[in-house]
Structures are given as structure tokens and as C-alpha cells.
ZAMARGU-4260 file (C-alpha; in steps of 0.2 Angstrom, whole numbers, plus 5000, padded with zeros to 4 digits):
<rodrens>
0) 4860/5179/4978 | 4871/5165/4971 | 4863/5148/4967 | 4873/5132/4969 | 4871/5113/4968
5) 4880/5106/4983 | 4888/5089/4981 | 4883/5080/4997 | 4890/5062/5000 | 4884/5060/5017
10) 4901/5063/5024 | 4906/5077/5036 | 4916/5087/5024 | 4902/5089/5011 | 4889/5092/5025
15) 4899/5106/5033 | 4902/5114/5015 | 4883/5114/5013 | 4881/5122/5030 | 4894/5136/5027
20) 4887/5139/5010 | 4869/5141/5017 | 4876/5153/5031 | 4884/5164/5017 | 4867/5166/5009
25) 4869/5155/4994 | 4853/5147/4987 | 4857/5129/4989 | 4851/5112/4982 | 4859/5097/4990
30) 4863/5083/4978 | 4870/5066/4980 | 4878/5057/4965 | 4873/5039/4964 | 4889/5031/4957
35) 4884/5013/4956 | 4868/5006/4948 | 4867/4991/4958 | 4872/4997/4976 | 4858/4992/4986
40) 4867/4986/5002 | 4874/4996/5016 | 4892/4990/5017 | 4904/4998/5029 | 4915/5006/5015
45) 4914/5024/5020 | 4904/5038/5011 | 4899/5028/4995 | 4888/5039/4984 | 4871/5031/4984
50) 4873/5019/4999 | 4857/5019/5011 | 4867/5025/5026 | 4875/5039/5016 | 4858/5044/5009
55) 4850/5044/5026 | 4863/5056/5033 | 4863/5068/5018 | 4844/5069/5019 | 4845/5073/5038
60) 4858/5087/5035 | 4848/5094/5021 | 4832/5094/5031 | 4841/5102/5046 | 4848/5116/5034
65) 4831/5118/5026 | 4837/5115/5008 | 4830/5103/4994 | 4839/5087/4991 | 4839/5075/4977
70) 4849/5060/4970 | 4857/5061/4953 | 4861/5045/4945 | 4879/5046/4938 | 4882/5028/4937
75) 4883/5027/4919 | 4897/5040/4917 | 4906/5034/4932 | 4907/5017/4925 | 4913/5023/4908
80) 4925/5037/4913 | 4931/5030/4929 | 4930/5011/4931 | 4933/5006/4913 | 4948/5018/4912
85) 4954/5011/4929 | 4953/4993/4923 | 4961/4997/4906 | 4976/5006/4914 | 4980/4991/4925
90) 4979/4979/4910 | 4992/4990/4900 | 5004/4990/4915 | 4999/5007/4923 | 4994/5011/4940
95) 4979/5024/4938 | 4972/5036/4950 | 4953/5035/4948 | 4950/5049/4960 | 4957/5061/4947
100) 4947/5054/4933 | 4931/5055/4945 | 4935/5074/4948 | 4938/5077/4930 | 4923/5069/4922
105) 4910/5066/4936 | 4911/5078/4951 | 4916/5093/4941 | 4910/5088/4924 | 4894/5079/4924
110) 4888/5087/4941 | 4892/5105/4934 | 4881/5100/4919 | 4867/5095/4931 | 4869/5111/4940
115) 4866/5121/4924 | 4851/5111/4920 | 4843/5116/4937 | 4847/5134/4934 | 4862/5135/4946
120) 4878/5143/4941 | 4889/5136/4954 | 4894/5119/4962 | 4900/5117/4980 | 4910/5103/4986
125) 4919/5098/5003 | 4937/5098/4995 | 4951/5105/5005 | 4958/5117/4992 | 4956/5135/4987
130) 4951/5145/4971 | 4956/5163/4968 | 4954/5174/4954 | 4970/5182/4947 | 4965/5200/4942
135) 4981/5202/4933 | 4979/5188/4921 | 4960/5185/4922 | 4963/5166/4926 | 4956/5157/4941
140) 4970/5149/4951 | 4969/5133/4961 | 4979/5133/4978 | 4982/5121/4992 | 4970/5120/5006
145) 4976/5128/5023 | 4977/5110/5031 | 4992/5103/5024 | 4987/5085/5030 | 4971/5086/5020
150) 4976/5097/5005 | 4967/5089/4989 | 4975/5101/4976 | 4984/5086/4969 | 4968/5077/4964
155) 4960/5093/4957 | 4974/5098/4945 | 4963/5093/4930 | 4950/5107/4933 | 4947/5118/4919
160) 4945/5137/4920 | 4927/5135/4917 | 4925/5122/4931 | 4936/5133/4943 | 4925/5148/4939
165) 4910/5139/4943 | 4916/5130/4959 | 4917/5135/4977 | 4927/5126/4991 | 4921/5132/5008
170) 4933/5121/5017 | 4949/5128/5009 | 4953/5139/5024 | 4949/5127/5037 | 4957/5112/5045
175) 4949/5095/5047 | 4948/5097/5066 | 4939/5113/5063 | 4926/5105/5051 | 4923/5091/5064
180) 4920/5104/5077 | 4908/5114/5067 | 4898/5098/5063 | 4898/5093/5082 | 4891/5111/5086
185) 4877/5108/5074 | 4873/5091/5080 | 4877/5082/5063 | 4877/5063/5065 | 4892/5061/5054
190) 4903/5073/5064 | 4915/5059/5069 | 4912/5047/5054 | 4927/5038/5047 | 4935/5044/5031
195) 4930/5036/5014 | 4942/5023/5007 | 4953/5029/4993 | 4945/5019/4979 | 4926/5017/4983
200) 4922/5004/4971 | 4936/4991/4976 | 4932/4980/4991 | 4944/4972/5002 | 4947/4958/4990
205) 4959/4969/4980 | 4962/4977/4963 | 4966/4961/4954 | 4950/4952/4960 | 4940/4967/4956
210) 4947/4968/4938 | 4944/4949/4936 | 4926/4950/4941 | 4923/4966/4931 | 4930/4959/4915
215) 4925/4941/4918 | 4942/4936/4912 | 4956/4927/4920 | 4972/4937/4922 | 4986/4926/4914
220) 5001/4922/4925 | 5019/4925/4918 | 5037/4926/4922 | 5046/4937/4934 | 5063/4942/4926
225) 5077/4952/4933 | 5084/4968/4925 | 5096/4957/4915 | 5081/4947/4908 | 5084/4931/4919
230) 5068/4922/4924 | 5066/4921/4942 | 5049/4913/4945 | 5031/4915/4940 | 5020/4930/4944
235) 5001/4930/4947 | 4996/4942/4933 | 5002/4960/4930 | 4987/4968/4938 | 4993/4961/4955
240) 5008/4973/4955 | 5013/4991/4955 | 5030/4999/4953 | 5040/4999/4969 | 5030/4984/4977
245) 5041/4973/4988 | 5028/4962/4997 | 5018/4948/4990 | 5031/4944/4976 | 5035/4926/4983
250) 5053/4927/4977 | 5068/4922/4987 | 5084/4932/4985 | 5099/4937/4994 | 5094/4956/4994
255) 5076/4963/4994 | 5068/4964/4976 | 5055/4977/4970 | 5044/4978/4955 | 5054/4989/4943
260) 5043/4988/4927 | 5027/4980/4921 | 5028/4974/4903 | 5010/4969/4896 | 5016/4965/4879
265) 5027/4950/4885 | 5017/4948/4901 | 5033/4950/4912 | 5036/4958/4928 | 5053/4965/4930
270) 5061/4965/4947 | 5077/4973/4954 | 5086/4980/4969 | 5080/4996/4977 | 5093/5007/4967
275) 5084/5002/4951 | 5068/5011/4956 | 5075/5028/4954 | 5073/5040/4939 | 5075/5058/4936
280) 5065/5062/4920 | 5047/5059/4915 | 5035/5063/4901 | 5017/5068/4905 | 5002/5068/4893
285) 4984/5073/4895 | 4990/5089/4903 | 4980/5103/4910 | 4988/5120/4914 | 4979/5131/4927
290) 4990/5146/4932 | 4996/5149/4914 | 4989/5145/4896 | 5006/5138/4891 | 5024/5136/4897
295) 5035/5146/4885 | 5052/5142/4892 | 5060/5130/4905 | 5052/5133/4921 | 5058/5129/4939
300) 5044/5121/4949 | 5041/5109/4963 | 5032/5093/4958 | 5026/5077/4965 | 5021/5061/4957
305) 5010/5054/4971 | 4996/5061/4982 | 5006/5060/4998 | 5023/5063/4992 | 5033/5079/4997
310) 5036/5090/4983 | 5053/5090/4974 | 5063/5103/4965 | 5061/5100/4946 | 5062/5109/4929
315) 5048/5107/4916 | 5047/5110/4897 | 5031/5110/4887 | 5035/5099/4872 | 5018/5102/4863
320) 5000/5106/4867 | 4998/5090/4876 | 5015/5085/4883 | 5027/5090/4897 | 5045/5085/4900
325) 5050/5085/4919 | 5067/5083/4925 | 5070/5082/4944 | 5085/5089/4953 | 5087/5073/4962
330) 5081/5056/4956 | 5064/5050/4963 | 5059/5033/4969 | 5046/5023/4960 | 5039/5035/4947
335) 5024/5026/4940 | 5015/5027/4923 | 4997/5031/4925 | 4999/5041/4940 | 4998/5060/4940
340) 5013/5073/4941 | 5007/5089/4948 | 5017/5105/4947 | 5017/5119/4960 | 5024/5137/4962
345) 5023/5138/4981 | 5005/5134/4986 | 4998/5138/4968 | 4995/5123/4956 | 5003/5127/4939
350) 4996/5111/4931 | 4999/5093/4928 | 4997/5078/4918 | 4997/5059/4917 | 5014/5050/4918
355) 5017/5041/4901 | 5036/5038/4900 | 5049/5037/4913 | 5068/5038/4910 | 5081/5030/4922
360) 5093/5041/4930
</rodrens>
């Protein structure tokens, strides 16, 4: 019998994942990761790891399934690997994706270590994706979930072969509607619970206020400049902005202006017209390849630079052990440093990396 640590957030997805694993005969222990050392209030912010409401629901589900349940304090590694990196990225003019870092270091890094400490060879989560073993290569492949609207393969591209080998996604072959139906059939109190917000540690006050409060430092104001270097006004601090942003600039112009570049060295925000947002080429670093060990030649792929973006035709070259060059067939809007670019071959994830350079085109 397989033995697994099941990540249980208190949400419907992880609860149903635990149910399905138990039905498949897996020896399960439920585990909630407490992500915040000082989270002692029950704010209505979705399934935040360690909130009282989430703990209550997870315990209820574990009791119903007859599996042990415990809470694992992952707040230290979450702060170091996710929140600190999030803050630093904004300070250097990037727009990070903390969910990817959380998956890389916390949910499939620290949690897998915890599973092994408890004598469990597997971890199980409620992600909408699929893992398949490729008999011809011996590699474990990451594939899109069946539900296109819920597919989470983009935020899972950083998983290593060891992590993929040790992970199960019971919801990969299901739609969200089917998952909710299963939860209703078993009387789960979270069957119709709302989705978690995208970034669990940022409240409604916004990213800039969070960063200011976390660092204890004021974010300096600076000049807005156009693409010719002409000063147009004063911005509120570069952490308030991201590439492609139009609203909240406070600038008056004959045509709409968008954020085109963030320049932390000069503390300037470059704005321009919509046509200035398009680029064809990017460099990605911090790469992880899943389907192959390395890319030997120019490879035609489909790629996307944002979670909800439709994939676009592109060609990729591997420059060295930690860098990819990607050229899109058609220029793409608002490619943003700090975001991930993920490469696909059909429904199979080839790999991806963090966007570090963008070339106009």
C-alpha cells in the first residue's frame, strides 16, 4: 500500500484529493501547512494555511475520512523563500509570481521533506494537473489538467523529476464542477466555498502597502518619463506599478498611456502608447526542464508568459545550463520581468523559467 502526506488547506480541492486518495487505498496523513507565524484571526481571505476556519474544516474532513491530521509550521521557509523574494522582486522593478515560488520551495520542497520524515513516500495535493511516466525516456512528465479553465500546469513548471516522481494529483482528470459535486455527495462543508485569492499574504490594501509595511521603509516617489525621456509627472513609487498598467497613473495625455518599463536604478517609470508594449524576444533564467534533460537545437513550442494567457507559437534555444532564449512568431503584449515563461508541446510541459530580459520587436 502506498503511503502519502496529503496537503489539506481546508479548501474543497485538497479535501476531495484526500477523499480520492483514501478511496484508492492510499495510507494517508492529512497535513496543513501553517504559512504565517502570527495568523490568529479568521479573516475572510480564502483558504489561508493555518487560519482558524481552514483548520476547522480540514479537521472535519480528516475525521470524516478517518485519517490522522496535523499542522506543519512552514512559516519560516514561506517567509524566506516566498515573501522575501516577492518584496525584493518588486523593489528591483520586477513583477513576481509568488505561487510558483511557493510550489517550488514550500508545497513540493519542504512538504516532501516532511513526508519523508514521517515515513511517507508520496505527497498528494489538490492541483489540477497530471503526472505521467514516460517509459521510453524514464522521465516523469507534467501535463495539463483536463479542466482547461482550472489547469495549473503553468505554476507547477518548476517541479523536479524527484518531486514529480513523489507527487500525485488526484484531480487532474476531473473538472472543478465534478470536484464540487463529489464534495456535495459526501457532505463536505466546503463544497461551495469560494476560491482562495491569488496572493494569500497580501490584503486588500495592495502590494505597495504590503511591501512598505513588511520592510518598514517608505517607497520613494520619482518621475514618470515617456519613451523619449521627457518627464511627465511624479509616480508614487515603482512598487505601485507593473508592465502594461494603464489605470492609476494620474497622467493626462491625448492618447492612453501604459507602463512600459520600470527603472529602479533611476527610480523612473517609463510610460508610452499601447504599441510600445509589444516584444518578440525574451531571455529566461532559473530554468527547469521536465520533458527533456536539455534542448539541443532550436525547438518549436507553444509558450505563455502569464497564467491565464493563451499559448503562442514560439521557438526556443537553450543558451546554457540556466538560460533560454524564446522568440515568438508574433509580438506579445506586456512581457514582464519576474513572471514565468512556460513552454508546452501540446498538453505536455517542456519546462520554463523566470523572465529576466525582454527585447522589443
